N, CA, C and O atoms as a CHARMM CRD file, in Angstrom:
* protein
*
  312
    1    1 MET  N    -44.02300   2.31700  62.80900 PROA 1      0.00000
    2    1 MET  CA   -43.05400   1.64100  63.63900 PROA 1      0.00000
    3    1 MET  C    -42.94000   0.16600  63.26300 PROA 1      0.00000
    4    1 MET  O    -41.88000  -0.43700  63.43000 PROA 1      0.00000
    5    2 ARG  N    -44.04000  -0.42500  62.75100 PROA 2      0.00000
    6    2 ARG  CA   -43.98600  -1.83300  62.36000 PROA 2      0.00000
    7    2 ARG  C    -42.96500  -2.06500  61.25600 PROA 2      0.00000
    8    2 ARG  O    -42.27900  -3.08700  61.23700 PROA 2      0.00000
    9    3 GLY  N    -42.86800  -1.10400  60.33200 PROA 3      0.00000
   10    3 GLY  CA   -41.90100  -1.22200  59.24900 PROA 3      0.00000
   11    3 GLY  C    -40.47300  -1.31400  59.75900 PROA 3      0.00000
   12    3 GLY  O    -39.65800  -2.06500  59.22300 PROA 3      0.00000
   13    4 VAL  N    -40.17500  -0.54700  60.79600 PROA 4      0.00000
   14    4 VAL  CA   -38.84000  -0.58300  61.40400 PROA 4      0.00000
   15    4 VAL  C    -38.59000  -1.94700  62.02100 PROA 4      0.00000
   16    4 VAL  O    -37.50200  -2.50400  61.87800 PROA 4      0.00000
   17    5 HSD  N    -39.58300  -2.48700  62.70300 PROA 5      0.00000
   18    5 HSD  CA   -39.43200  -3.80400  63.33000 PROA 5      0.00000
   19    5 HSD  C    -39.23000  -4.87900  62.27200 PROA 5      0.00000
   20    5 HSD  O    -38.41900  -5.78700  62.45700 PROA 5      0.00000
   21    6 ARG  N    -39.96400  -4.78400  61.16000 PROA 6      0.00000
   22    6 ARG  CA   -39.80100  -5.75900  60.07000 PROA 6      0.00000
   23    6 ARG  C    -38.40900  -5.65300  59.46400 PROA 6      0.00000
   24    6 ARG  O    -37.78700  -6.67100  59.16000 PROA 6      0.00000
   25    7 ALA  N    -37.91800  -4.43800  59.28700 PROA 7      0.00000
   26    7 ALA  CA   -36.58200  -4.24200  58.72500 PROA 7      0.00000
   27    7 ALA  C    -35.51900  -4.82200  59.65000 PROA 7      0.00000
   28    7 ALA  O    -34.56000  -5.43900  59.18800 PROA 7      0.00000
   29    8 ILE  N    -35.68700  -4.62800  60.94300 PROA 8      0.00000
   30    8 ILE  CA   -34.74200  -5.18400  61.90500 PROA 8      0.00000
   31    8 ILE  C    -34.79600  -6.71000  61.86400 PROA 8      0.00000
   32    8 ILE  O    -33.75200  -7.36200  61.88200 PROA 8      0.00000
   33    9 ALA  N    -35.99000  -7.28300  61.80900 PROA 9      0.00000
   34    9 ALA  CA   -36.13500  -8.73500  61.74300 PROA 9      0.00000
   35    9 ALA  C    -35.53200  -9.28200  60.45400 PROA 9      0.00000
   36    9 ALA  O    -34.88200 -10.32800  60.47100 PROA 9      0.00000
   37   10 ALA  N    -35.74000  -8.58600  59.33400 PROA 10     0.00000
   38   10 ALA  CA   -35.18100  -9.02700  58.05700 PROA 10     0.00000
   39   10 ALA  C    -33.66100  -8.97300  58.08300 PROA 10     0.00000
   40   10 ALA  O    -32.99900  -9.87800  57.57400 PROA 10     0.00000
   41   11 THR  N    -33.10200  -7.92000  58.67100 PROA 11     0.00000
   42   11 THR  CA   -31.65800  -7.80500  58.77900 PROA 11     0.00000
   43   11 THR  C    -31.09300  -8.90300  59.66500 PROA 11     0.00000
   44   11 THR  O    -30.05500  -9.48400  59.34900 PROA 11     0.00000
   45   12 ALA  N    -31.76200  -9.19000  60.76500 PROA 12     0.00000
   46   12 ALA  CA   -31.31600 -10.26100  61.65900 PROA 12     0.00000
   47   12 ALA  C    -31.35600 -11.61000  60.94600 PROA 12     0.00000
   48   12 ALA  O    -30.44600 -12.42300  61.10400 PROA 12     0.00000
   49   13 ALA  N    -32.40800 -11.84900  60.16300 PROA 13     0.00000
   50   13 ALA  CA   -32.51100 -13.10500  59.41100 PROA 13     0.00000
   51   13 ALA  C    -31.39000 -13.20900  58.38800 PROA 13     0.00000
   52   13 ALA  O    -30.81200 -14.28100  58.21300 PROA 13     0.00000
   53   14 LEU  N    -31.07400 -12.10900  57.71100 PROA 14     0.00000
   54   14 LEU  CA   -30.00600 -12.11600  56.72200 PROA 14     0.00000
   55   14 LEU  C    -28.65900 -12.39100  57.38000 PROA 14     0.00000
   56   14 LEU  O    -27.86800 -13.18000  56.86400 PROA 14     0.00000
   57   15 LEU  N    -28.39400 -11.75300  58.50300 PROA 15     0.00000
   58   15 LEU  CA   -27.13800 -11.99700  59.21100 PROA 15     0.00000
   59   15 LEU  C    -27.04700 -13.43700  59.69900 PROA 15     0.00000
   60   15 LEU  O    -25.97500 -14.04000  59.65400 PROA 15     0.00000
   61   16 THR  N    -28.15200 -13.98800  60.15900 PROA 16     0.00000
   62   16 THR  CA   -28.18100 -15.38600  60.58700 PROA 16     0.00000
   63   16 THR  C    -27.87800 -16.30000  59.40600 PROA 16     0.00000
   64   16 THR  O    -27.11600 -17.25800  59.54000 PROA 16     0.00000
   65   17 ALA  N    -28.47400 -16.00800  58.24800 PROA 17     0.00000
   66   17 ALA  CA   -28.24100 -16.82500  57.05800 PROA 17     0.00000
   67   17 ALA  C    -26.79900 -16.72600  56.59500 PROA 17     0.00000
   68   17 ALA  O    -26.20300 -17.73200  56.20900 PROA 17     0.00000
   69   18 LEU  N    -26.23000 -15.53000  56.62600 PROA 18     0.00000
   70   18 LEU  CA   -24.83100 -15.36600  56.23600 PROA 18     0.00000
   71   18 LEU  C    -23.91500 -16.14500  57.16900 PROA 18     0.00000
   72   18 LEU  O    -22.94600 -16.76100  56.72500 PROA 18     0.00000
   73   19 THR  N    -24.22100 -16.11500  58.45700 PROA 19     0.00000
   74   19 THR  CA   -23.42600 -16.86400  59.42500 PROA 19     0.00000
   75   19 THR  C    -23.55100 -18.35900  59.17000 PROA 19     0.00000
   76   19 THR  O    -22.55600 -19.08400  59.20100 PROA 19     0.00000
   77   20 ALA  N    -24.77100 -18.82100  58.91700 PROA 20     0.00000
   78   20 ALA  CA   -24.99800 -20.24500  58.64900 PROA 20     0.00000
   79   20 ALA  C    -24.31800 -20.68000  57.35300 PROA 20     0.00000
   80   20 ALA  O    -23.86500 -21.81900  57.24100 PROA 20     0.00000
   81   21 ALA  N    -24.24700 -19.78100  56.38000 PROA 21     0.00000
   82   21 ALA  CA   -23.61600 -20.09500  55.10200 PROA 21     0.00000
   83   21 ALA  C    -22.09800 -20.00000  55.18900 PROA 21     0.00000
   84   21 ALA  O    -21.40000 -20.22700  54.20000 PROA 21     0.00000
   85   22 GLY  N    -21.59500 -19.67000  56.35500 PROA 22     0.00000
   86   22 GLY  CA   -20.15300 -19.56600  56.52800 PROA 22     0.00000
   87   22 GLY  C    -19.62800 -18.15700  56.32400 PROA 22     0.00000
   88   22 GLY  O    -18.41600 -17.94100  56.31900 PROA 22     0.00000
   89   23 GLY  N    -20.53800 -17.18500  56.15300 PROA 23     0.00000
   90   23 GLY  CA   -20.11700 -15.79800  55.94700 PROA 23     0.00000
   91   23 GLY  C    -19.33500 -15.66300  54.66100 PROA 23     0.00000
   92   23 GLY  O    -19.68700 -16.29300  53.66300 PROA 23     0.00000
   93   24 VAL  N    -18.30100 -14.87300  54.65400 PROA 24     0.00000
   94   24 VAL  CA   -17.47400 -14.70800  53.46600 PROA 24     0.00000
   95   24 VAL  C    -16.48700 -15.86500  53.35900 PROA 24     0.00000
   96   24 VAL  O    -16.13800 -16.49300  54.35800 PROA 24     0.00000
   97   25 ASP  N    -16.04100 -16.13800  52.13000 PROA 25     0.00000
   98   25 ASP  CA   -15.06700 -17.21400  51.94100 PROA 25     0.00000
   99   25 ASP  C    -13.64400 -16.68600  52.13800 PROA 25     0.00000
  100   25 ASP  O    -13.45200 -15.56000  52.59900 PROA 25     0.00000
  101   26 GLU  N    -12.65500 -17.50200  51.78700 PROA 26     0.00000
  102   26 GLU  CA   -11.25200 -17.12600  51.99400 PROA 26     0.00000
  103   26 GLU  C    -10.85100 -15.87500  51.21900 PROA 26     0.00000
  104   26 GLU  O     -9.95000 -15.14200  51.62500 PROA 26     0.00000
  105   27 THR  N    -11.53700 -15.64200  50.09600 PROA 27     0.00000
  106   27 THR  CA   -11.20400 -14.48500  49.26800 PROA 27     0.00000
  107   27 THR  C    -12.00500 -13.24500  49.63900 PROA 27     0.00000
  108   27 THR  O    -11.83800 -12.19000  49.02700 PROA 27     0.00000
  109   28 GLY  N    -12.87700 -13.36700  50.64000 PROA 28     0.00000
  110   28 GLY  CA   -13.70100 -12.23300  51.06000 PROA 28     0.00000
  111   28 GLY  C    -14.99700 -12.10100  50.29800 PROA 28     0.00000
  112   28 GLY  O    -15.68800 -11.09000  50.43100 PROA 28     0.00000
  113   29 GLU  N    -15.35100 -13.10700  49.49300 PROA 29     0.00000
  114   29 GLU  CA   -16.57400 -13.07800  48.69900 PROA 29     0.00000
  115   29 GLU  C    -17.77300 -13.57200  49.51000 PROA 29     0.00000
  116   29 GLU  O    -17.65300 -14.48400  50.32800 PROA 29     0.00000
  117   30 LEU  N    -18.92400 -12.95500  49.27100 PROA 30     0.00000
  118   30 LEU  CA   -20.16100 -13.40900  49.90000 PROA 30     0.00000
  119   30 LEU  C    -20.68200 -14.65300  49.18700 PROA 30     0.00000
  120   30 LEU  O    -20.37200 -14.85600  48.01300 PROA 30     0.00000
  121   31 PRO  N    -21.46500 -15.49200  49.86700 PROA 31     0.00000
  122   31 PRO  CA   -22.03400 -16.65900  49.19500 PROA 31     0.00000
  123   31 PRO  C    -23.02100 -16.21000  48.11700 PROA 31     0.00000
  124   31 PRO  O    -23.76100 -15.24900  48.33100 PROA 31     0.00000
  125   32 PRO  N    -23.04700 -16.89000  46.95700 PROA 32     0.00000
  126   32 PRO  CA   -23.93600 -16.47200  45.87300 PROA 32     0.00000
  127   32 PRO  C    -25.41300 -16.75300  46.15700 PROA 32     0.00000
  128   32 PRO  O    -26.28700 -16.10900  45.57700 PROA 32     0.00000
  129   33 ILE  N    -25.69700 -17.71200  47.04700 PROA 33     0.00000
  130   33 ILE  CA   -27.07700 -18.09500  47.36000 PROA 33     0.00000
  131   33 ILE  C    -27.24600 -18.16000  48.87100 PROA 33     0.00000
  132   33 ILE  O    -26.40800 -18.71600  49.58000 PROA 33     0.00000
  133   34 LEU  N    -28.34000 -17.58400  49.35300 PROA 34     0.00000
  134   34 LEU  CA   -28.71400 -17.71500  50.76300 PROA 34     0.00000
  135   34 LEU  C    -30.04400 -18.44500  50.84100 PROA 34     0.00000
  136   34 LEU  O    -30.96600 -18.15900  50.07800 PROA 34     0.00000
  137   35 LEU  N    -30.13800 -19.38500  51.76400 PROA 35     0.00000
  138   35 LEU  CA   -31.38600 -20.09300  52.01200 PROA 35     0.00000
  139   35 LEU  C    -31.87500 -19.70900  53.40100 PROA 35     0.00000
  140   35 LEU  O    -31.18700 -19.93200  54.39700 PROA 35     0.00000
  141   36 LEU  N    -33.07300 -19.13000  53.45600 PROA 36     0.00000
  142   36 LEU  CA   -33.64200 -18.68800  54.72800 PROA 36     0.00000
  143   36 LEU  C    -34.89300 -19.50200  55.03800 PROA 36     0.00000
  144   36 LEU  O    -35.86700 -19.44200  54.28800 PROA 36     0.00000
  145   37 PRO  N    -34.87900 -20.26100  56.13000 PROA 37     0.00000
  146   37 PRO  CA   -36.08700 -21.00100  56.50600 PROA 37     0.00000
  147   37 PRO  C    -37.10600 -20.07000  57.16000 PROA 37     0.00000
  148   37 PRO  O    -36.74800 -19.15300  57.89900 PROA 37     0.00000
  149   38 GLN  N    -38.37800 -20.32600  56.87300 PROA 38     0.00000
  150   38 GLN  CA   -39.46300 -19.57800  57.49600 PROA 38     0.00000
  151   38 GLN  C    -40.33300 -20.57800  58.23000 PROA 38     0.00000
  152   38 GLN  O    -40.86800 -21.50700  57.62500 PROA 38     0.00000
  153   39 ALA  N    -40.47200 -20.39100  59.50600 PROA 39     0.00000
  154   39 ALA  CA   -41.29700 -21.28200  60.31500 PROA 39     0.00000
  155   39 ALA  C    -42.10900 -20.42600  61.27300 PROA 39     0.00000
  156   39 ALA  O    -41.75300 -19.28700  61.57800 PROA 39     0.00000
  157   40 GLY  N    -43.18100 -20.99000  61.72800 PROA 40     0.00000
  158   40 GLY  CA   -43.99900 -20.26100  62.68400 PROA 40     0.00000
  159   40 GLY  C    -45.31900 -20.94800  62.88400 PROA 40     0.00000
  160   40 GLY  O    -45.71000 -21.83600  62.12600 PROA 40     0.00000
  161   41 SER  N    -45.98300 -20.52600  63.90000 PROA 41     0.00000
  162   41 SER  CA   -47.32400 -21.06300  64.12800 PROA 41     0.00000
  163   41 SER  C    -48.29100 -19.89200  64.13900 PROA 41     0.00000
  164   41 SER  O    -47.94900 -18.78300  64.54700 PROA 41     0.00000
  165   42 TYR  N    -49.47700 -20.15800  63.69300 PROA 42     0.00000
  166   42 TYR  CA   -50.49200 -19.13000  63.58800 PROA 42     0.00000
  167   42 TYR  C    -51.74000 -19.58500  64.31600 PROA 42     0.00000
  168   42 TYR  O    -52.05100 -20.77500  64.36700 PROA 42     0.00000
  169   43 VAL  N    -52.44000 -18.63400  64.87100 PROA 43     0.00000
  170   43 VAL  CA   -53.68100 -18.96000  65.55800 PROA 43     0.00000
  171   43 VAL  C    -54.70100 -19.35500  64.49200 PROA 43     0.00000
  172   43 VAL  O    -54.95700 -18.60700  63.54900 PROA 43     0.00000
  173   44 GLY  N    -55.26400 -20.52100  64.65800 PROA 44     0.00000
  174   44 GLY  CA   -56.22300 -21.00000  63.67500 PROA 44     0.00000
  175   44 GLY  C    -56.74400 -22.37200  64.06200 PROA 44     0.00000
  176   44 GLY  O    -56.53400 -22.83100  65.18500 PROA 44     0.00000
  177   45 PRO  N    -57.42100 -23.02200  63.13400 PROA 45     0.00000
  178   45 PRO  CA   -58.05500 -24.30200  63.45400 PROA 45     0.00000
  179   45 PRO  C    -57.08700 -25.48200  63.56800 PROA 45     0.00000
  180   45 PRO  O    -57.47000 -26.53500  64.07700 PROA 45     0.00000
  181   46 ARG  N    -55.84300 -25.33000  63.10800 PROA 46     0.00000
  182   46 ARG  CA   -54.89800 -26.43700  63.18300 PROA 46     0.00000
  183   46 ARG  C    -54.22200 -26.48700  64.54600 PROA 46     0.00000
  184   46 ARG  O    -53.95900 -25.45000  65.15600 PROA 46     0.00000
  185   47 ALA  N    -53.94500 -27.69000  65.01700 PROA 47     0.00000
  186   47 ALA  CA   -53.32200 -27.86400  66.32800 PROA 47     0.00000
  187   47 ALA  C    -51.80700 -27.71500  66.27000 PROA 47     0.00000
  188   47 ALA  O    -51.18200 -27.37200  67.27300 PROA 47     0.00000
  189   48 GLU  N    -51.20700 -27.97100  65.10000 PROA 48     0.00000
  190   48 GLU  CA   -49.75800 -27.89000  64.99400 PROA 48     0.00000
  191   48 GLU  C    -49.36200 -26.88300  63.91200 PROA 48     0.00000
  192   48 GLU  O    -50.14700 -26.59700  63.00800 PROA 48     0.00000
  193   49 PRO  N    -48.14000 -26.34800  64.00600 PROA 49     0.00000
  194   49 PRO  CA   -47.69900 -25.37900  62.99500 PROA 49     0.00000
  195   49 PRO  C    -47.47700 -26.05700  61.64800 PROA 49     0.00000
  196   49 PRO  O    -47.29100 -27.27100  61.56800 PROA 49     0.00000
  197   50 GLY  N    -47.50100 -25.25400  60.60400 PROA 50     0.00000
  198   50 GLY  CA   -47.24700 -25.76600  59.26500 PROA 50     0.00000
  199   50 GLY  C    -45.77500 -26.10100  59.09300 PROA 50     0.00000
  200   50 GLY  O    -44.95600 -25.79600  59.96000 PROA 50     0.00000
  201   51 PRO  N    -45.44400 -26.72500  57.98100 PROA 51     0.00000
  202   51 PRO  CA   -44.04700 -27.08700  57.73600 PROA 51     0.00000
  203   51 PRO  C    -43.18400 -25.84900  57.49600 PROA 51     0.00000
  204   51 PRO  O    -43.68100 -24.78700  57.12000 PROA 51     0.00000
  205   52 THR  N    -41.88600 -26.01300  57.72200 PROA 52     0.00000
  206   52 THR  CA   -40.93800 -24.94000  57.43900 PROA 52     0.00000
  207   52 THR  C    -40.81900 -24.77500  55.93000 PROA 52     0.00000
  208   52 THR  O    -40.73500 -25.76100  55.19600 PROA 52     0.00000
  209   53 ILE  N    -40.81300 -23.54200  55.47300 PROA 53     0.00000
  210   53 ILE  CA   -40.64300 -23.23700  54.05500 PROA 53     0.00000
  211   53 ILE  C    -39.30100 -22.52900  53.90500 PROA 53     0.00000
  212   53 ILE  O    -39.01900 -21.56100  54.61100 PROA 53     0.00000
  213   54 THR  N    -38.48000 -23.01600  52.98600 PROA 54     0.00000
  214   54 THR  CA   -37.18200 -22.40000  52.75100 PROA 54     0.00000
  215   54 THR  C    -37.27800 -21.48300  51.54700 PROA 54     0.00000
  216   54 THR  O    -37.77500 -21.87300  50.49000 PROA 54     0.00000
  217   55 HSD  N    -36.79400 -20.24900  51.71800 PROA 55     0.00000
  218   55 HSD  CA   -36.80300 -19.25600  50.65300 PROA 55     0.00000
  219   55 HSD  C    -35.37600 -19.01800  50.18500 PROA 55     0.00000
  220   55 HSD  O    -34.44100 -19.02100  50.98500 PROA 55     0.00000
  221   56 GLN  N    -35.21700 -18.81200  48.87900 PROA 56     0.00000
  222   56 GLN  CA   -33.90100 -18.64700  48.27800 PROA 56     0.00000
  223   56 GLN  C    -33.68600 -17.19900  47.85500 PROA 56     0.00000
  224   56 GLN  O    -34.56900 -16.57200  47.27000 PROA 56     0.00000
  225   57 TYR  N    -32.50200 -16.67900  48.15800 PROA 57     0.00000
  226   57 TYR  CA   -32.09800 -15.33700  47.75700 PROA 57     0.00000
  227   57 TYR  C    -30.78400 -15.44100  46.99900 PROA 57     0.00000
  228   57 TYR  O    -29.86400 -16.13300  47.43400 PROA 57     0.00000
  229   58 LEU  N    -30.69400 -14.74600  45.85300 PROA 58     0.00000
  230   58 LEU  CA   -29.50400 -14.78700  45.01100 PROA 58     0.00000
  231   58 LEU  C    -28.77800 -13.45100  45.07500 PROA 58     0.00000
  232   58 LEU  O    -29.39700 -12.38800  45.05000 PROA 58     0.00000
  233   59 LEU  N    -27.45100 -13.52500  45.15600 PROA 59     0.00000
  234   59 LEU  CA   -26.64400 -12.31000  45.17200 PROA 59     0.00000
  235   59 LEU  C    -26.72800 -11.63900  43.80900 PROA 59     0.00000
  236   59 LEU  O    -26.49800 -12.28200  42.78500 PROA 59     0.00000
  237   60 ASP  N    -27.05500 -10.35600  43.79000 PROA 60     0.00000
  238   60 ASP  CA   -27.17500  -9.59500  42.54900 PROA 60     0.00000
  239   60 ASP  C    -25.81500  -9.53500  41.85900 PROA 60     0.00000
  240   60 ASP  O    -24.79000  -9.36700  42.52000 PROA 60     0.00000
  241   61 ASP  N    -25.80100  -9.67200  40.53300 PROA 61     0.00000
  242   61 ASP  CA   -24.55700  -9.66200  39.76900 PROA 61     0.00000
  243   61 ASP  C    -23.89700  -8.28800  39.71600 PROA 61     0.00000
  244   61 ASP  O    -22.69100  -8.18800  39.49400 PROA 61     0.00000
  245   62 ASP  N    -24.67400  -7.23700  39.91600 PROA 62     0.00000
  246   62 ASP  CA   -24.10200  -5.89300  39.87700 PROA 62     0.00000
  247   62 ASP  C    -23.15500  -5.69200  41.05300 PROA 62     0.00000
  248   62 ASP  O    -23.27000  -6.36000  42.08000 PROA 62     0.00000
  249   63 GLU  N    -22.24800  -4.78900  40.89300 PROA 63     0.00000
  250   63 GLU  CA   -21.28500  -4.47400  41.95400 PROA 63     0.00000
  251   63 GLU  C    -21.88900  -3.44900  42.92000 PROA 63     0.00000
  252   63 GLU  O    -21.35900  -2.34900  43.07400 PROA 63     0.00000
  253   64 ASN  N    -22.98600  -3.81100  43.56200 PROA 64     0.00000
  254   64 ASN  CA   -23.67600  -2.90000  44.47600 PROA 64     0.00000
  255   64 ASN  C    -22.93700  -2.80000  45.80200 PROA 64     0.00000
  256   64 ASN  O    -22.34900  -3.76900  46.28200 PROA 64     0.00000
  257   65 VAL  N    -22.98100  -1.61100  46.37700 PROA 65     0.00000
  258   65 VAL  CA   -22.43600  -1.39600  47.71600 PROA 65     0.00000
  259   65 VAL  C    -23.53500  -0.74500  48.51800 PROA 65     0.00000
  260   65 VAL  O    -23.88200   0.39500  48.21100 PROA 65     0.00000
  261   66 PRO  N    -24.10300  -1.37100  49.51300 PROA 66     0.00000
  262   66 PRO  CA   -23.81200  -2.73500  49.94900 PROA 66     0.00000
  263   66 PRO  C    -24.36900  -3.76900  48.96400 PROA 66     0.00000
  264   66 PRO  O    -25.24000  -3.44800  48.15500 PROA 66     0.00000
  265   67 PRO  N    -23.86700  -5.01100  49.03200 PROA 67     0.00000
  266   67 PRO  CA   -24.35800  -6.07000  48.14400 PROA 67     0.00000
  267   67 PRO  C    -25.86000  -6.29000  48.33600 PROA 67     0.00000
  268   67 PRO  O    -26.38700  -6.12200  49.43600 PROA 67     0.00000
  269   68 ILE  N    -26.53600  -6.66600  47.25500 PROA 68     0.00000
  270   68 ILE  CA   -27.98200  -6.86000  47.29600 PROA 68     0.00000
  271   68 ILE  C    -28.31500  -8.30400  46.95100 PROA 68     0.00000
  272   68 ILE  O    -27.85600  -8.83500  45.93900 PROA 68     0.00000
  273   69 TYR  N    -29.11700  -8.93300  47.80400 PROA 69     0.00000
  274   69 TYR  CA   -29.65200 -10.25900  47.52700 PROA 69     0.00000
  275   69 TYR  C    -31.09100 -10.09400  47.05100 PROA 69     0.00000
  276   69 TYR  O    -31.87100  -9.36600  47.66500 PROA 69     0.00000
  277   70 ARG  N    -31.44100 -10.76300  45.96500 PROA 70     0.00000
  278   70 ARG  CA   -32.78900 -10.69400  45.38700 PROA 70     0.00000
  279   70 ARG  C    -33.53400 -11.98800  45.67100 PROA 70     0.00000
  280   70 ARG  O    -32.97300 -13.07900  45.56500 PROA 70     0.00000
  281   71 TYR  N    -34.80900 -11.85200  46.03500 PROA 71     0.00000
  282   71 TYR  CA   -35.65300 -13.00700  46.32900 PROA 71     0.00000
  283   71 TYR  C    -35.86700 -13.82000  45.05800 PROA 71     0.00000
  284   71 TYR  O    -36.20300 -13.27100  44.00900 PROA 71     0.00000
  285   72 ALA  N    -35.66600 -15.15400  45.16000 PROA 72     0.00000
  286   72 ALA  CA   -35.81000 -16.03700  43.99900 PROA 72     0.00000
  287   72 ALA  C    -36.91500 -17.06900  44.20200 PROA 72     0.00000
  288   72 ALA  O    -37.06800 -17.97900  43.38800 PROA 72     0.00000
  289   73 GLY  N    -37.68000 -16.93900  45.27000 PROA 73     0.00000
  290   73 GLY  CA   -38.80500 -17.84100  45.49100 PROA 73     0.00000
  291   73 GLY  C    -38.52300 -18.92800  46.52200 PROA 73     0.00000
  292   73 GLY  O    -37.41200 -19.07900  47.03000 PROA 73     0.00000
  293   74 ALA  N    -39.57200 -19.66500  46.79900 PROA 74     0.00000
  294   74 ALA  CA   -39.46000 -20.77000  47.75800 PROA 74     0.00000
  295   74 ALA  C    -38.78400 -21.94900  47.08800 PROA 74     0.00000
  296   74 ALA  O    -38.95500 -22.18300  45.89200 PROA 74     0.00000
  297   75 VAL  N    -38.01100 -22.69100  47.87500 PROA 75     0.00000
  298   75 VAL  CA   -37.33200 -23.88400  47.37900 PROA 75     0.00000
  299   75 VAL  C    -38.30000 -25.05000  47.50400 PROA 75     0.00000
  300   75 VAL  O    -38.88400 -25.26000  48.56700 PROA 75     0.00000
  301   76 ASP  N    -38.47400 -25.81300  46.42500 PROA 76     0.00000
  302   76 ASP  CA   -39.37200 -26.96900  46.46300 PROA 76     0.00000
  303   76 ASP  C    -38.96100 -27.94100  47.54900 PROA 76     0.00000
  304   76 ASP  O    -37.77100 -28.17600  47.76200 PROA 76     0.00000
  305   77 GLY  N    -39.91400 -28.49100  48.21900 PROA 77     0.00000
  306   77 GLY  CA   -39.64100 -29.46100  49.27600 PROA 77     0.00000
  307   77 GLY  C    -39.36000 -28.83000  50.61500 PROA 77     0.00000
  308   77 GLY  O    -39.01500 -29.53000  51.56700 PROA 77     0.00000
  309   78 GLY  N    -39.50200 -27.49100  50.71300 PROA 78     0.00000
  310   78 GLY  CA   -39.32600 -26.81600  51.98700 PROA 78     0.00000
  311   78 GLY  C    -37.91300 -26.76900  52.38100 PROA 78     0.00000
  312   78 GLY  O    -37.58400 -26.23100  53.43800 PROA 78     0.00000
């Protein structure tokens, strides 16, 4: 069941990123790059949460249906 919850959370994050990126443009094209911030706090010895880390996803060049974004790593500087 955890896998389903993760998939739902990932889909929600992707939809949020698409909305933040302006969704599709005037021609109906998806943005070529999505930036997803990751933030959170974890139980541990630190009193405050760590910095936000921004992750980059690139739209696959193939004509996939549905379109596929591939993880391209964390963006330097968060």
